[in-house]
Backbone atoms as SQL, in Angstrom:
CREATE TABLE atoms (id INTEGER PRIMARY KEY, chain TEXT, resi INTEGER, resn TEXT, atom TEXT, x REAL, y REAL, z REAL);
INSERT INTO atoms VALUES
  (1, 'A', 1, 'MET', 'N', 111.162, 99.805, 63.441),
  (2, 'A', 1, 'MET', 'CA', 110.789, 99.891, 64.847),
  (3, 'A', 1, 'MET', 'C', 110.193, 101.268, 65.117),
  (4, 'A', 2, 'SER', 'N', 109.075, 101.312, 65.831),
  (5, 'A', 2, 'SER', 'CA', 108.447, 102.594, 66.149),
  (6, 'A', 2, 'SER', 'C', 109.194, 103.268, 67.294),
  (7, 'A', 3, 'THR', 'N', 108.886, 104.538, 67.529),
  (8, 'A', 3, 'THR', 'CA', 109.537, 105.268, 68.617),
  (9, 'A', 3, 'THR', 'C', 109.047, 104.815, 69.978),
  (10, 'A', 4, 'ALA', 'N', 107.984, 104.008, 70.028),
  (11, 'A', 4, 'ALA', 'CA', 107.431, 103.534, 71.293),
  (12, 'A', 4, 'ALA', 'C', 108.051, 102.208, 71.709),
  (13, 'A', 5, 'GLU', 'N', 109.119, 101.821, 71.071),
  (14, 'A', 5, 'GLU', 'CA', 109.791, 100.573, 71.430),
  (15, 'A', 5, 'GLU', 'C', 111.230, 100.876, 71.801),
  (16, 'A', 6, 'PHE', 'N', 111.815, 99.993, 72.590),
  (17, 'A', 6, 'PHE', 'CA', 113.200, 100.170, 73.008),
  (18, 'A', 6, 'PHE', 'C', 113.963, 98.892, 72.736),
  (19, 'A', 7, 'HIS', 'N', 115.146, 99.030, 72.239),
  (20, 'A', 7, 'HIS', 'CA', 116.074, 97.909, 72.138),
  (21, 'A', 7, 'HIS', 'C', 117.426, 98.423, 72.565),
  (22, 'A', 8, 'GLY', 'N', 118.015, 97.771, 73.516),
  (23, 'A', 8, 'GLY', 'CA', 119.312, 98.197, 74.009),
  (24, 'A', 8, 'GLY', 'C', 119.770, 97.252, 75.100),
  (25, 'A', 9, 'TYR', 'N', 120.764, 97.663, 75.821),
  (26, 'A', 9, 'TYR', 'CA', 121.336, 96.837, 76.875),
  (27, 'A', 9, 'TYR', 'C', 121.277, 97.577, 78.202),
  (28, 'A', 10, 'VAL', 'N', 121.032, 96.822, 79.272),
  (29, 'A', 10, 'VAL', 'CA', 121.094, 97.363, 80.628),
  (30, 'A', 10, 'VAL', 'C', 121.996, 96.451, 81.428),
  (31, 'A', 11, 'GLY', 'N', 122.693, 97.017, 82.381),
  (32, 'A', 11, 'GLY', 'CA', 123.591, 96.225, 83.218),
  (33, 'A', 11, 'GLY', 'C', 122.840, 95.586, 84.376),
  (34, 'A', 12, 'VAL', 'N', 123.346, 94.437, 84.788),
  (35, 'A', 12, 'VAL', 'CA', 122.800, 93.766, 85.967),
  (36, 'A', 12, 'VAL', 'C', 123.779, 94.012, 87.101),
  (37, 'A', 13, 'GLN', 'N', 123.311, 94.634, 88.172),
  (38, 'A', 13, 'GLN', 'CA', 124.173, 94.958, 89.310),
  (39, 'A', 13, 'GLN', 'C', 124.350, 93.735, 90.206),
  (40, 'A', 14, 'SER', 'N', 125.225, 93.853, 91.158),
  (41, 'A', 14, 'SER', 'CA', 125.614, 92.699, 91.978),
  (42, 'A', 14, 'SER', 'C', 124.444, 92.013, 92.682),
  (43, 'A', 15, 'ARG', 'N', 123.440, 92.739, 93.082),
  (44, 'A', 15, 'ARG', 'CA', 122.295, 92.130, 93.772),
  (45, 'A', 15, 'ARG', 'C', 121.186, 91.761, 92.797),
  (46, 'A', 16, 'GLY', 'N', 121.470, 91.752, 91.501),
  (47, 'A', 16, 'GLY', 'CA', 120.476, 91.391, 90.508),
  (48, 'A', 16, 'GLY', 'C', 119.600, 92.547, 90.074),
  (49, 'A', 17, 'LEU', 'N', 119.930, 93.740, 90.487),
  (50, 'A', 17, 'LEU', 'CA', 119.136, 94.910, 90.132),
  (51, 'A', 17, 'LEU', 'C', 119.466, 95.366, 88.712),
  (52, 'A', 18, 'ILE', 'N', 118.441, 95.805, 88.002),
  (53, 'A', 18, 'ILE', 'CA', 118.640, 96.415, 86.694),
  (54, 'A', 18, 'ILE', 'C', 117.953, 97.775, 86.702),
  (55, 'A', 19, 'ALA', 'N', 118.457, 98.685, 85.913),
  (56, 'A', 19, 'ALA', 'CA', 117.840, 100.006, 85.796),
  (57, 'A', 19, 'ALA', 'C', 117.292, 100.137, 84.379),
  (58, 'A', 20, 'LEU', 'N', 115.986, 100.327, 84.271),
  (59, 'A', 20, 'LEU', 'CA', 115.361, 100.525, 82.964),
  (60, 'A', 20, 'LEU', 'C', 115.571, 101.974, 82.539),
  (61, 'A', 21, 'PRO', 'N', 115.726, 102.210, 81.257),
  (62, 'A', 21, 'PRO', 'CA', 115.879, 103.588, 80.782),
  (63, 'A', 21, 'PRO', 'C', 114.683, 104.443, 81.185),
  (64, 'A', 22, 'ALA', 'N', 114.939, 105.705, 81.492),
  (65, 'A', 22, 'ALA', 'CA', 113.886, 106.618, 81.937),
  (66, 'A', 22, 'ALA', 'C', 112.749, 106.706, 80.924),
  (67, 'A', 23, 'SER', 'N', 113.070, 106.708, 79.643),
  (68, 'A', 23, 'SER', 'CA', 112.024, 106.821, 78.618),
  (69, 'A', 23, 'SER', 'C', 111.074, 105.626, 78.670),
  (70, 'A', 24, 'VAL', 'N', 111.596, 104.440, 78.950),
  (71, 'A', 24, 'VAL', 'CA', 110.759, 103.236, 79.053),
  (72, 'A', 24, 'VAL', 'C', 109.914, 103.315, 80.316),
  (73, 'A', 25, 'ARG', 'N', 110.524, 103.699, 81.437),
  (74, 'A', 25, 'ARG', 'CA', 109.773, 103.801, 82.695),
  (75, 'A', 25, 'ARG', 'C', 108.632, 104.801, 82.575),
  (76, 'A', 26, 'GLU', 'N', 108.891, 105.933, 81.933),
  (77, 'A', 26, 'GLU', 'CA', 107.853, 106.956, 81.786),
  (78, 'A', 26, 'GLU', 'C', 106.752, 106.492, 80.843),
  (79, 'A', 27, 'ARG', 'N', 107.119, 105.921, 79.701),
  (80, 'A', 27, 'ARG', 'CA', 106.127, 105.495, 78.711),
  (81, 'A', 27, 'ARG', 'C', 105.215, 104.407, 79.258),
  (82, 'A', 28, 'LEU', 'N', 105.780, 103.476, 80.031),
  (83, 'A', 28, 'LEU', 'CA', 104.997, 102.367, 80.580),
  (84, 'A', 28, 'LEU', 'C', 104.474, 102.653, 81.982),
  (85, 'A', 29, 'ARG', 'N', 104.685, 103.878, 82.448),
  (86, 'A', 29, 'ARG', 'CA', 104.239, 104.313, 83.782),
  (87, 'A', 29, 'ARG', 'C', 104.796, 103.435, 84.892),
  (88, 'A', 30, 'LEU', 'N', 106.037, 103.069, 84.752),
  (89, 'A', 30, 'LEU', 'CA', 106.689, 102.245, 85.765),
  (90, 'A', 30, 'LEU', 'C', 107.231, 103.085, 86.914),
  (91, 'A', 31, 'ASN', 'N', 107.073, 104.392, 86.840),
  (92, 'A', 31, 'ASN', 'CA', 107.491, 105.275, 87.926),
  (93, 'A', 31, 'ASN', 'C', 106.419, 105.388, 89.002),
  (94, 'A', 32, 'GLU', 'N', 105.234, 104.830, 88.730),
  (95, 'A', 32, 'GLU', 'CA', 104.125, 104.895, 89.680),
  (96, 'A', 32, 'GLU', 'C', 104.424, 104.018, 90.901),
  (97, 'A', 33, 'PRO', 'N', 104.075, 104.481, 92.100),
  (98, 'A', 33, 'PRO', 'CA', 104.272, 103.654, 93.292),
  (99, 'A', 33, 'PRO', 'C', 103.501, 102.341, 93.191),
  (100, 'A', 34, 'GLY', 'N', 104.116, 101.247, 93.566),
  (101, 'A', 34, 'GLY', 'CA', 103.457, 99.947, 93.567),
  (102, 'A', 34, 'GLY', 'C', 103.528, 99.198, 92.256),
  (103, 'A', 35, 'THR', 'N', 104.055, 99.845, 91.211),
  (104, 'A', 35, 'THR', 'CA', 104.152, 99.166, 89.922),
  (105, 'A', 35, 'THR', 'C', 105.145, 98.017, 90.023),
  (106, 'A', 36, 'GLN', 'N', 104.817, 96.929, 89.383),
  (107, 'A', 36, 'GLN', 'CA', 105.682, 95.761, 89.388),
  (108, 'A', 36, 'GLN', 'C', 105.916, 95.298, 87.968),
  (109, 'A', 37, 'LEU', 'N', 106.929, 94.455, 87.797),
  (110, 'A', 37, 'LEU', 'CA', 107.176, 93.807, 86.522),
  (111, 'A', 37, 'LEU', 'C', 106.947, 92.319, 86.690),
  (112, 'A', 38, 'GLU', 'N', 106.215, 91.740, 85.764),
  (113, 'A', 38, 'GLU', 'CA', 106.060, 90.295, 85.726),
  (114, 'A', 38, 'GLU', 'C', 107.284, 89.758, 84.994),
  (115, 'A', 39, 'VAL', 'N', 107.945, 88.756, 85.568),
  (116, 'A', 39, 'VAL', 'CA', 109.146, 88.170, 84.969),
  (117, 'A', 39, 'VAL', 'C', 108.824, 86.750, 84.526),
  (118, 'A', 40, 'THR', 'N', 109.100, 86.451, 83.258),
  (119, 'A', 40, 'THR', 'CA', 108.885, 85.109, 82.724),
  (120, 'A', 40, 'THR', 'C', 110.193, 84.623, 82.117),
  (121, 'A', 41, 'GLU', 'N', 110.678, 83.510, 82.620),
  (122, 'A', 41, 'GLU', 'CA', 111.862, 82.891, 82.035),
  (123, 'A', 41, 'GLU', 'C', 111.391, 81.814, 81.074),
  (124, 'A', 42, 'ARG', 'N', 111.751, 81.957, 79.816),
  (125, 'A', 42, 'ARG', 'CA', 111.329, 80.994, 78.801),
  (126, 'A', 42, 'ARG', 'C', 112.394, 79.915, 78.619),
  (127, 'A', 43, 'ALA', 'N', 111.973, 78.768, 78.108),
  (128, 'A', 43, 'ALA', 'CA', 112.875, 77.630, 77.889),
  (129, 'A', 43, 'ALA', 'C', 113.989, 77.966, 76.900),
  (130, 'A', 44, 'ASP', 'N', 113.743, 78.935, 75.996),
  (131, 'A', 44, 'ASP', 'CA', 114.763, 79.279, 75.006),
  (132, 'A', 44, 'ASP', 'C', 115.777, 80.295, 75.528),
  (133, 'A', 45, 'GLY', 'N', 115.742, 80.596, 76.830),
  (134, 'A', 45, 'GLY', 'CA', 116.717, 81.493, 77.429),
  (135, 'A', 45, 'GLY', 'C', 116.314, 82.954, 77.437),
  (136, 'A', 46, 'VAL', 'N', 115.154, 83.277, 76.902),
  (137, 'A', 46, 'VAL', 'CA', 114.675, 84.658, 76.890),
  (138, 'A', 46, 'VAL', 'C', 114.011, 84.982, 78.227),
  (139, 'A', 47, 'VAL', 'N', 114.315, 86.147, 78.759),
  (140, 'A', 47, 'VAL', 'CA', 113.661, 86.637, 79.971),
  (141, 'A', 47, 'VAL', 'C', 112.738, 87.769, 79.534),
  (142, 'A', 48, 'GLU', 'N', 111.440, 87.603, 79.788),
  (143, 'A', 48, 'GLU', 'CA', 110.445, 88.617, 79.408),
  (144, 'A', 48, 'GLU', 'C', 110.055, 89.419, 80.644),
  (145, 'A', 49, 'LEU', 'N', 109.915, 90.719, 80.463),
  (146, 'A', 49, 'LEU', 'CA', 109.417, 91.597, 81.514),
  (147, 'A', 49, 'LEU', 'C', 108.143, 92.245, 81.008),
  (148, 'A', 50, 'ARG', 'N', 107.110, 92.219, 81.818),
  (149, 'A', 50, 'ARG', 'CA', 105.838, 92.860, 81.469),
  (150, 'A', 50, 'ARG', 'C', 105.411, 93.765, 82.617),
  (151, 'A', 51, 'ALA', 'N', 105.011, 94.976, 82.277),
  (152, 'A', 51, 'ALA', 'CA', 104.520, 95.899, 83.298),
  (153, 'A', 51, 'ALA', 'C', 103.244, 95.333, 83.902),
  (154, 'A', 52, 'ALA', 'N', 103.134, 95.395, 85.217),
  (155, 'A', 52, 'ALA', 'CA', 101.951, 94.885, 85.908),
  (156, 'A', 52, 'ALA', 'C', 101.689, 95.746, 87.132),
  (157, 'A', 53, 'VAL', 'N', 100.451, 96.187, 87.273),
  (158, 'A', 53, 'VAL', 'CA', 100.056, 96.924, 88.466),
  (159, 'A', 53, 'VAL', 'C', 99.305, 95.945, 89.352),
  (160, 'A', 54, 'PRO', 'N', 99.802, 95.707, 90.559),
  (161, 'A', 54, 'PRO', 'CA', 99.131, 94.736, 91.427),
  (162, 'A', 54, 'PRO', 'C', 97.732, 95.201, 91.812),
  (163, 'A', 55, 'VAL', 'N', 96.853, 94.238, 91.984),
  (164, 'A', 55, 'VAL', 'CA', 95.464, 94.523, 92.363),
  (165, 'A', 55, 'VAL', 'C', 95.359, 94.416, 93.884),
  (166, 'A', 56, 'PRO', 'N', 94.873, 95.470, 94.535),
  (167, 'A', 56, 'PRO', 'CA', 94.671, 95.375, 95.984),
  (168, 'A', 56, 'PRO', 'C', 93.703, 94.239, 96.308),
  (169, 'A', 57, 'ALA', 'N', 93.947, 93.542, 97.396),
  (170, 'A', 57, 'ALA', 'CA', 93.151, 92.372, 97.769),
  (171, 'A', 57, 'ALA', 'C', 91.656, 92.674, 97.820),
  (172, 'A', 58, 'GLU', 'N', 91.289, 93.881, 98.299),
  (173, 'A', 58, 'GLU', 'CA', 89.866, 94.206, 98.416),
  (174, 'A', 58, 'GLU', 'C', 89.210, 94.464, 97.061),
  (175, 'A', 59, 'GLN', 'N', 89.999, 94.518, 95.982),
  (176, 'A', 59, 'GLN', 'CA', 89.442, 94.710, 94.644),
  (177, 'A', 59, 'GLN', 'C', 89.577, 93.470, 93.760),
  (178, 'A', 60, 'ALA', 'N', 90.101, 92.387, 94.295),
  (179, 'A', 60, 'ALA', 'CA', 90.352, 91.183, 93.495),
  (180, 'A', 60, 'ALA', 'C', 89.072, 90.613, 92.887),
  (181, 'A', 61, 'TRP', 'N', 87.938, 90.718, 93.571),
  (182, 'A', 61, 'TRP', 'CA', 86.665, 90.191, 93.060),
  (183, 'A', 61, 'TRP', 'C', 86.340, 90.775, 91.694),
  (184, 'A', 62, 'PHE', 'N', 86.690, 92.060, 91.479),
  (185, 'A', 62, 'PHE', 'CA', 86.352, 92.723, 90.227),
  (186, 'A', 62, 'PHE', 'C', 87.061, 92.084, 89.041),
  (187, 'A', 63, 'TRP', 'N', 88.220, 91.490, 89.275),
  (188, 'A', 63, 'TRP', 'CA', 89.035, 90.942, 88.187),
  (189, 'A', 63, 'TRP', 'C', 88.824, 89.454, 87.973),
  (190, 'A', 64, 'THR', 'N', 87.841, 88.858, 88.669),
  (191, 'A', 64, 'THR', 'CA', 87.544, 87.453, 88.412),
  (192, 'A', 64, 'THR', 'C', 86.919, 87.334, 87.019),
  (193, 'A', 65, 'GLU', 'N', 87.075, 86.177, 86.395),
  (194, 'A', 65, 'GLU', 'CA', 86.549, 85.984, 85.042),
  (195, 'A', 65, 'GLU', 'C', 85.034, 86.184, 85.007),
  (196, 'A', 66, 'ARG', 'N', 84.323, 85.683, 86.012),
  (197, 'A', 66, 'ARG', 'CA', 82.859, 85.830, 86.049),
  (198, 'A', 66, 'ARG', 'C', 82.462, 87.298, 86.082),
  (199, 'A', 67, 'TRP', 'N', 83.123, 88.099, 86.927),
  (200, 'A', 67, 'TRP', 'CA', 82.762, 89.508, 87.032),
  (201, 'A', 67, 'TRP', 'C', 83.110, 90.236, 85.733),
  (202, 'A', 68, 'GLN', 'N', 84.248, 89.927, 85.150),
  (203, 'A', 68, 'GLN', 'CA', 84.632, 90.564, 83.894),
  (204, 'A', 68, 'GLN', 'C', 83.658, 90.212, 82.776),
  (205, 'A', 69, 'GLN', 'N', 83.141, 88.979, 82.781),
  (206, 'A', 69, 'GLN', 'CA', 82.115, 88.596, 81.806),
  (207, 'A', 69, 'GLN', 'C', 80.875, 89.459, 81.983),
  (208, 'A', 70, 'ARG', 'N', 80.484, 89.684, 83.220),
  (209, 'A', 70, 'ARG', 'CA', 79.323, 90.546, 83.497),
  (210, 'A', 70, 'ARG', 'C', 79.576, 91.978, 83.022),
  (211, 'A', 71, 'GLU', 'N', 80.800, 92.463, 83.218),
  (212, 'A', 71, 'GLU', 'CA', 81.152, 93.808, 82.745),
  (213, 'A', 71, 'GLU', 'C', 81.012, 93.895, 81.227),
  (214, 'A', 72, 'ARG', 'N', 81.460, 92.858, 80.521),
  (215, 'A', 72, 'ARG', 'CA', 81.338, 92.839, 79.059),
  (216, 'A', 72, 'ARG', 'C', 79.869, 92.814, 78.632),
  (217, 'A', 73, 'GLU', 'N', 79.028, 92.084, 79.380),
  (218, 'A', 73, 'GLU', 'CA', 77.595, 92.051, 79.080),
  (219, 'A', 73, 'GLU', 'C', 76.976, 93.439, 79.243),
  (220, 'A', 74, 'VAL', 'N', 77.337, 94.130, 80.306),
  (221, 'A', 74, 'VAL', 'CA', 76.823, 95.484, 80.532),
  (222, 'A', 74, 'VAL', 'C', 77.274, 96.408, 79.406),
  (223, 'A', 75, 'ASP', 'N', 78.545, 96.311, 79.027),
  (224, 'A', 75, 'ASP', 'CA', 79.051, 97.146, 77.936),
  (225, 'A', 75, 'ASP', 'C', 78.257, 96.909, 76.654),
  (226, 'A', 76, 'ALA', 'N', 77.913, 95.654, 76.389),
  (227, 'A', 76, 'ALA', 'CA', 77.136, 95.323, 75.186),
  (228, 'A', 76, 'ALA', 'C', 75.738, 95.929, 75.271),
  (229, 'A', 77, 'HIS', 'N', 75.107, 95.877, 76.444),
  (230, 'A', 77, 'HIS', 'CA', 73.779, 96.467, 76.632),
  (231, 'A', 77, 'HIS', 'C', 73.828, 97.984, 76.423),
  (232, 'A', 78, 'VAL', 'N', 74.832, 98.620, 76.987),
  (233, 'A', 78, 'VAL', 'CA', 74.961, 100.073, 76.846),
  (234, 'A', 78, 'VAL', 'C', 75.183, 100.428, 75.383),
  (235, 'A', 79, 'ALA', 'N', 76.072, 99.696, 74.702),
  (236, 'A', 79, 'ALA', 'CA', 76.357, 99.973, 73.290),
  (237, 'A', 79, 'ALA', 'C', 75.112, 99.806, 72.425),
  (238, 'A', 80, 'ALA', 'N', 74.242, 98.871, 72.805),
  (239, 'A', 80, 'ALA', 'CA', 73.021, 98.618, 72.036),
  (240, 'A', 80, 'ALA', 'C', 71.878, 99.551, 72.447),
  (241, 'A', 81, 'GLY', 'N', 72.109, 100.390, 73.448),
  (242, 'A', 81, 'GLY', 'CA', 71.070, 101.316, 73.885),
  (243, 'A', 81, 'GLY', 'C', 70.022, 100.697, 74.780),
  (244, 'A', 82, 'ARG', 'N', 70.292, 99.517, 75.317),
  (245, 'A', 82, 'ARG', 'CA', 69.324, 98.843, 76.191),
  (246, 'A', 82, 'ARG', 'C', 69.561, 99.270, 77.650),
  (247, 'A', 83, 'VAL', 'N', 69.320, 100.549, 77.910),
  (248, 'A', 83, 'VAL', 'CA', 69.501, 101.097, 79.250),
  (249, 'A', 83, 'VAL', 'C', 68.316, 102.008, 79.581),
  (250, 'A', 84, 'SER', 'N', 68.132, 102.278, 80.848),
  (251, 'A', 84, 'SER', 'CA', 67.088, 103.193, 81.287),
  (252, 'A', 84, 'SER', 'C', 67.708, 104.217, 82.223),
  (253, 'A', 85, 'ALA', 'N', 67.210, 105.432, 82.156),
  (254, 'A', 85, 'ALA', 'CA', 67.657, 106.492, 83.058),
  (255, 'A', 85, 'ALA', 'C', 66.467, 106.934, 83.898),
  (256, 'A', 86, 'PHE', 'N', 66.727, 107.277, 85.137),
  (257, 'A', 86, 'PHE', 'CA', 65.662, 107.673, 86.051),
  (258, 'A', 86, 'PHE', 'C', 66.001, 109.011, 86.675),
  (259, 'A', 87, 'ASP', 'N', 64.974, 109.826, 86.882),
  (260, 'A', 87, 'ASP', 'CA', 65.170, 111.143, 87.474),
  (261, 'A', 87, 'ASP', 'C', 65.333, 111.084, 88.985),
  (262, 'A', 88, 'SER', 'N', 64.856, 110.010, 89.581),
  (263, 'A', 88, 'SER', 'CA', 64.956, 109.916, 91.038),
  (264, 'A', 88, 'SER', 'C', 65.053, 108.456, 91.455),
  (265, 'A', 89, 'GLY', 'N', 65.459, 108.263, 92.690),
  (266, 'A', 89, 'GLY', 'CA', 65.502, 106.921, 93.242),
  (267, 'A', 89, 'GLY', 'C', 64.108, 106.327, 93.331),
  (268, 'A', 90, 'GLU', 'N', 63.144, 107.189, 93.547),
  (269, 'A', 90, 'GLU', 'CA', 61.752, 106.748, 93.627),
  (270, 'A', 90, 'GLU', 'C', 61.296, 106.158, 92.285),
  (271, 'A', 91, 'ASP', 'N', 61.638, 106.849, 91.190),
  (272, 'A', 91, 'ASP', 'CA', 61.295, 106.341, 89.859),
  (273, 'A', 91, 'ASP', 'C', 61.965, 104.993, 89.604),
  (274, 'A', 92, 'PHE', 'N', 63.203, 104.880, 90.036),
  (275, 'A', 92, 'PHE', 'CA', 63.923, 103.621, 89.865),
  (276, 'A', 92, 'PHE', 'C', 63.227, 102.489, 90.612),
  (277, 'A', 93, 'LEU', 'N', 62.862, 102.734, 91.875),
  (278, 'A', 93, 'LEU', 'CA', 62.201, 101.705, 92.676),
  (279, 'A', 93, 'LEU', 'C', 60.851, 101.311, 92.069),
  (280, 'A', 94, 'GLU', 'N', 60.127, 102.280, 91.526),
  (281, 'A', 94, 'GLU', 'CA', 58.858, 101.973, 90.866),
  (282, 'A', 94, 'GLU', 'C', 59.074, 101.063, 89.654),
  (283, 'A', 95, 'SER', 'N', 60.149, 101.301, 88.923),
  (284, 'A', 95, 'SER', 'CA', 60.435, 100.456, 87.768),
  (285, 'A', 95, 'SER', 'C', 60.743, 99.036, 88.197),
  (286, 'A', 96, 'LEU', 'N', 61.394, 98.875, 89.356),
  (287, 'A', 96, 'LEU', 'CA', 61.665, 97.521, 89.870),
  (288, 'A', 96, 'LEU', 'C', 60.369, 96.831, 90.271),
  (289, 'A', 97, 'ASP', 'N', 59.480, 97.584, 90.900),
  (290, 'A', 97, 'ASP', 'CA', 58.187, 97.023, 91.290),
  (291, 'A', 97, 'ASP', 'C', 57.434, 96.516, 90.067),
  (292, 'A', 98, 'ALA', 'N', 57.537, 97.247, 88.974),
  (293, 'A', 98, 'ALA', 'CA', 56.848, 96.853, 87.742),
  (294, 'A', 98, 'ALA', 'C', 57.399, 95.565, 87.161),
  (295, 'A', 99, 'LEU', 'N', 58.622, 95.219, 87.501),
  (296, 'A', 99, 'LEU', 'CA', 59.248, 93.986, 87.004),
  (297, 'A', 99, 'LEU', 'C', 58.793, 92.754, 87.770),
  (298, 'A', 100, 'GLU', 'N', 58.384, 92.945, 89.022),
  (299, 'A', 100, 'GLU', 'CA', 58.005, 91.808, 89.847),
  (300, 'A', 100, 'GLU', 'C', 56.623, 91.302, 89.457),
  (301, 'A', 101, 'PRO', 'N', 56.503, 89.982, 89.284),
  (302, 'A', 101, 'PRO', 'CA', 55.171, 89.443, 88.965),
  (303, 'A', 101, 'PRO', 'C', 54.256, 89.591, 90.186),
  (304, 'A', 102, 'GLU', 'N', 52.996, 89.858, 89.911),
  (305, 'A', 102, 'GLU', 'CA', 52.037, 90.017, 91.005),
  (306, 'A', 102, 'GLU', 'C', 51.718, 88.659, 91.598),
  (307, 'A', 103, 'GLN', 'N', 51.505, 88.624, 92.907),
  (308, 'A', 103, 'GLN', 'CA', 51.265, 87.387, 93.626),
  (309, 'A', 103, 'GLN', 'C', 49.809, 86.992, 93.556);
């Protein structure tokens, strides 16, 4: 087992509260405000906890599968060097004009 893993026991308090060891909370950044744990009860009796940071409602669009696919496409273009840089907004707009077919 690596030093980045924990195995041990924690007590369950009367209201169902558990206290995670400080080393686990710090390593997984569970001390951050708003951090949550995803709880999964499995059929074999195992209870899994996974660190999860909730997504604010106004940012949910970014995490949709379609948007994430677009992000991966952009990453691939950047990695392949298929990008352009412009010195000014004017240069950028001119490049867009060049893309439009003439009427």
